[in-house]
C-alpha positions in Angstrom: 145.7 67.4 121.1 143.1 68.0 118.3 140.4 66.3 120.4 141.3 68.4 123.5 141.4 71.7 121.5 138.0 70.9 120.0 136.4 69.7 123.3 135.7 66.2 121.9 135.6 63.0 124.0 139.1 61.7 124.6 140.3 58.3 123.6 143.4 56.3 124.5 146.1 56.7 121.9 146.1 52.8 121.4 142.3 53.0 120.7 142.8 55.7 118.1 145.8 53.7 116.5 143.7 50.6 116.2 140.9 52.4 114.6 143.4 53.7 112.1 144.7 50.2 111.2 147.6 50.0 113.5 149.9 47.1 112.7 152.9 46.3 114.9 155.6 43.8 115.1 155.3 41.0 117.6 158.1 42.1 119.9 156.0 45.2 120.8 152.6 43.6 120.8 152.2 43.8 124.5 152.1 47.7 124.2 149.0 47.6 122.0 147.3 44.3 122.4 144.2 45.4 120.3 146.4 46.1 117.3 147.1 43.8 114.4 150.2 42.1 115.8 152.8 40.5 113.4 150.8 41.5 110.3 153.1 43.4 108.0 151.1 45.6 105.6 152.6 46.7 102.2 153.1 50.1 103.7 155.1 48.8 106.7 154.2 48.8 110.4 152.2 51.7 111.7 148.7 52.9 110.8 147.1 52.5 107.4 145.0 55.6 107.0 145.7 55.5 103.3 143.1 52.6 103.2 139.4 53.8 103.2 138.3 51.7 106.1 141.2 53.2 108.3 141.0 56.8 107.0 140.7 59.7 109.3 137.3 60.6 107.7 136.0 57.1 108.5 137.3 57.4 112.0 135.5 60.8 112.5 132.3 59.3 111.0 132.4 56.2 113.3 133.0 58.4 116.4 130.4 61.0 115.2 132.9 63.8 115.3 131.9 66.8 113.2 135.3 66.8 111.5 136.7 66.1 108.1 140.1 65.7 106.7 141.4 67.0 103.4 144.7 65.7 102.0 147.4 67.7 100.2 150.6 66.2 98.9 152.2 69.6 99.1 151.1 73.3 99.1 152.4 75.6 96.4 156.1 75.7 97.3 156.4 79.5 96.9 153.4 79.9 99.1 153.8 77.1 101.6 154.3 79.4 104.7 151.4 81.6 103.8 149.2 78.5 103.0 150.0 76.9 106.4 149.5 80.1 108.3 146.1 80.5 106.7 145.0 77.0 107.6 145.9 77.6 111.2 144.2 81.1 111.1 140.9 79.7 110.1 141.0 77.1 112.9 142.1 74.1 111.0 144.6 71.6 112.5 147.3 70.5 110.2 149.0 67.1 110.6 152.0 66.5 108.4 153.3 63.0 107.3 156.9 62.6 106.1 159.9 60.4 105.9 161.5 60.5 109.4 165.1 60.0 108.3 164.8 62.6 105.6 163.7 65.2 108.0 165.6 64.3 111.2 168.5 62.1 110.0 169.5 58.7 111.3 168.4 55.3 110.1 164.7 55.7 110.9 163.6 55.3 107.2 159.9 55.2 107.9 156.9 57.5 107.9 156.1 59.7 110.8 153.4 62.3 111.6 153.4 65.5 113.6 151.0 68.3 114.3 152.0 71.7 113.1 152.0 74.2 116.0 153.0 77.4 114.3 154.6 78.7 111.2 156.8 81.6 110.3 158.7 82.5 107.1 160.6 79.4 106.2 160.0 77.3 109.2 157.4 75.4 111.1 157.2 74.2 114.8 156.1 70.6 114.9 154.5 68.8 117.9 156.1 65.4 117.9 154.2 62.5 119.5 157.4 60.3 119.6 158.0 59.5 123.3 161.8 59.8 123.1 161.9 63.2 121.3 161.4 66.8 122.3 157.7 67.7 121.9 158.3 70.9 120.0 160.8 70.8 117.1 161.4 73.6 114.6 162.3 72.6 111.0 162.8 74.4 107.8 159.8 74.1 105.4 162.0 73.3 102.5 163.5 70.3 104.3 160.0 69.2 105.5 158.8 69.4 101.8 161.7 67.1 100.7 160.8 64.7 103.5 157.1 64.7 102.5 158.0 63.9 98.9 160.4 61.1 99.9 157.6 59.4 102.0 155.3 59.8 98.9 151.7 60.1 98.0 150.8 56.4 98.0 151.6 56.3 101.7 149.9 59.7 102.3 153.0 61.8 102.8 151.7 65.4 102.9 149.5 67.6 104.8 146.3 66.4 106.5 144.0 69.4 107.2 141.4 68.7 109.8 138.4 71.1 109.9 135.0 71.2 111.5 132.1 70.2 109.4 129.6 73.1 109.2 
């Protein structure tokens, strides 16, 4: 969605995933044959954007996209709604990385990312890339903040703010 909104060349999701260090278990290797199959990184299966060679900024540089990513573990809690609204107002895209089980429940104790669609006082609407979920999911910011902290800074839980490079 970020590439579409910004009029940039589109890529297959599998290609983006591989450039971001996608590692997957062998039983789903047929879905992403170019990924690292059966290699379990210390952060678990998924992408490894916390490693410099797989970072979003490295991806943007390789693709010659005039974008940069800034990472924030959290925004000031008393100002989170206003901070997120301001990011969207100035044309930034905000991706949020969090512990899936902490936010949505269940046994899915792994990291997940969504794009923030909109913000109002106390809640955000997330665009969820998960195939088996609703695309738009409204959540409380306080619950999202807890899920971010549970995922942790080492695995890049937090806000990834994508902006054009001037």
